[in-house]
Legacy VTK file of the C-alpha trace (Angstrom):
# vtk DataFile Version 3.0
C-alpha trace
ASCII
DATASET POLYDATA
POINTS 154 float
-8.538 -12.386 29.800
-11.132 -10.118 28.245
-10.999 -9.081 24.612
-12.325 -5.840 23.120
-15.242 -7.834 21.736
-16.190 -8.959 25.249
-15.818 -5.438 26.662
-18.139 -4.050 23.979
-20.801 -6.654 24.721
-20.538 -5.975 28.453
-20.782 -2.209 27.927
-24.060 -2.811 26.061
-25.297 -5.282 28.719
-25.443 -8.016 26.074
-25.202 -11.543 27.499
-22.672 -13.902 25.908
-20.841 -17.134 26.571
-17.200 -17.916 25.851
-16.066 -21.150 24.208
-12.346 -21.824 23.968
-10.392 -24.307 21.879
-6.828 -25.329 21.128
-5.416 -23.276 18.252
-3.864 -25.103 15.303
-1.662 -22.643 13.372
-2.056 -24.789 10.250
-5.873 -24.592 10.331
-7.170 -21.149 11.264
-10.515 -21.391 9.479
-13.930 -21.312 11.163
-14.746 -24.913 10.193
-11.702 -26.184 12.075
-12.484 -23.874 15.016
-16.011 -25.306 15.213
-14.694 -28.865 15.306
-11.969 -28.044 17.826
-14.421 -26.300 20.152
-17.132 -28.955 19.707
-19.620 -26.405 18.334
-22.452 -26.971 15.868
-20.941 -26.035 12.520
-24.081 -24.365 11.146
-24.038 -21.906 14.067
-20.372 -20.898 13.715
-19.980 -17.693 11.715
-16.796 -16.453 10.087
-15.901 -12.806 9.535
-14.786 -11.814 6.055
-13.410 -8.339 5.286
-13.611 -7.043 1.725
-12.803 -3.836 -0.153
-14.375 -2.379 -3.275
-12.714 -0.481 -6.126
-13.477 2.809 -4.317
-11.344 1.572 -1.356
-14.422 1.216 0.906
-14.168 -1.623 3.433
-17.074 -3.937 4.254
-17.484 -6.703 6.838
-19.506 -9.852 6.215
-20.490 -12.486 8.804
-21.644 -15.782 7.391
-21.886 -19.452 8.334
-18.490 -21.165 8.292
-19.446 -23.587 5.509
-20.713 -20.920 3.114
-18.989 -18.607 0.670
-19.875 -15.018 -0.191
-21.625 -14.480 -3.510
-19.568 -11.677 -5.039
-22.500 -10.735 -7.248
-24.790 -10.326 -4.216
-22.087 -8.527 -2.198
-21.495 -6.050 -5.028
-25.225 -5.408 -5.379
-25.639 -5.028 -1.624
-22.839 -2.480 -1.341
-23.376 -0.727 -4.677
-19.878 -1.755 -5.748
-18.616 -2.514 -9.244
-15.728 -4.614 -7.974
-15.144 -6.328 -4.638
-12.185 -8.348 -3.373
-10.969 -9.899 -0.141
-8.438 -7.742 1.640
-4.959 -9.193 1.827
-4.031 -11.038 5.011
-1.272 -8.464 5.590
-3.912 -5.693 5.613
-6.176 -7.374 8.155
-4.327 -6.209 11.295
-3.858 -2.561 10.205
-7.497 -2.259 9.083
-9.282 -4.190 11.823
-6.880 -4.686 14.720
-7.287 -8.448 14.319
-5.238 -11.274 12.810
-6.393 -14.169 10.634
-8.152 -16.775 12.727
-9.114 -14.214 15.364
-11.042 -11.576 13.399
-14.245 -10.590 15.181
-17.013 -8.396 13.781
-16.975 -6.731 17.222
-14.437 -4.085 18.176
-12.605 -3.395 14.937
-10.311 -0.346 14.859
-12.887 1.529 12.790
-16.573 0.982 12.156
-17.152 -0.518 8.725
-20.524 -1.303 7.165
-21.322 -4.766 8.483
-23.647 -7.387 7.044
-24.747 -10.556 8.818
-26.184 -13.406 6.782
-29.937 -13.543 7.139
-29.463 -17.252 7.905
-28.480 -16.148 11.435
-32.100 -15.158 12.060
-32.971 -18.868 12.029
-30.770 -19.574 15.070
-31.327 -18.800 18.763
-27.594 -18.172 19.180
-24.556 -18.106 16.913
-20.807 -18.191 17.506
-18.359 -15.545 16.259
-14.692 -14.998 16.928
-14.011 -13.449 20.299
-11.247 -11.325 18.807
-8.445 -13.732 19.600
-7.476 -17.103 18.219
-8.958 -19.879 20.333
-12.001 -17.925 21.545
-15.548 -18.093 20.203
-18.339 -15.939 21.611
-21.894 -17.272 21.668
-24.651 -14.670 21.500
-28.060 -13.966 20.024
-27.928 -12.818 16.381
-30.044 -9.727 17.156
-27.541 -8.778 19.870
-24.678 -9.066 17.365
-26.603 -6.839 14.948
-27.101 -4.262 17.701
-23.478 -4.384 18.905
-22.018 -4.002 15.398
-24.692 -1.711 13.954
-25.079 -4.350 11.241
-27.952 -5.369 9.014
-29.172 -8.798 8.016
-28.679 -9.433 4.311
-28.617 -12.136 1.654
-25.080 -12.452 0.299
-24.369 -16.214 0.333
LINES 1 155
154 0 1 2 3 4 5 6 7 8 9 10 11 12 13 14 15 16 17 18 19 20 21 22 23 24 25 26 27 28 29 30 31 32 33 34 35 36 37 38 39 40 41 42 43 44 45 46 47 48 49 50 51 52 53 54 55 56 57 58 59 60 61 62 63 64 65 66 67 68 69 70 71 72 73 74 75 76 77 78 79 80 81 82 83 84 85 86 87 88 89 90 91 92 93 94 95 96 97 98 99 100 101 102 103 104 105 106 107 108 109 110 111 112 113 114 115 116 117 118 119 120 121 122 123 124 125 126 127 128 129 130 131 132 133 134 135 136 137 138 139 140 141 142 143 144 145 146 147 148 149 150 151 152 153
C-alpha cells in the first residue's frame, strides 16, 4: 500500500526504500520504531510539529535521540513563543496521527526545517506517513521534496 509520502517521492522521481516494523501502541516514538525496524538510531529522524504565538505552524525533523532547542527554534522562526501542538490537533493540521507523522505530504505546506546533522548521513529514515513504515532517502532529496532548509535547532 502506498502512502501520500511515497506518491510524492515517486512524482519527483526521488528514489527511496521502505522499512516496515511491528507497531506497539504503547511505544509510538521514533526511538522504539528504530529498534523495532532494526535501523541505526542516529539515522532515524522524528517529525515534530510546533506552533508559535501568532498561530503559525512549523515542522522540524531531527534525530530521534535529540530534542528541539526552543531558544534556537524561536530564533530560527522569528517567534517569541513556541509550543508543541496538541496530539488532538495533529490529524486536523497535518493529516497524520502520532507515530505516523511524516514531513512529506501534510495537508498544507508548513515551513519545514531539517536538522543540519542530516547532512552528515548518506541516507536517513523518516516516517512513511503511517505507523509501521519508515522511508529511507537521501537528506537532500527530503529537503527538495518538502521545500525544507537545513538548520541548527537541536
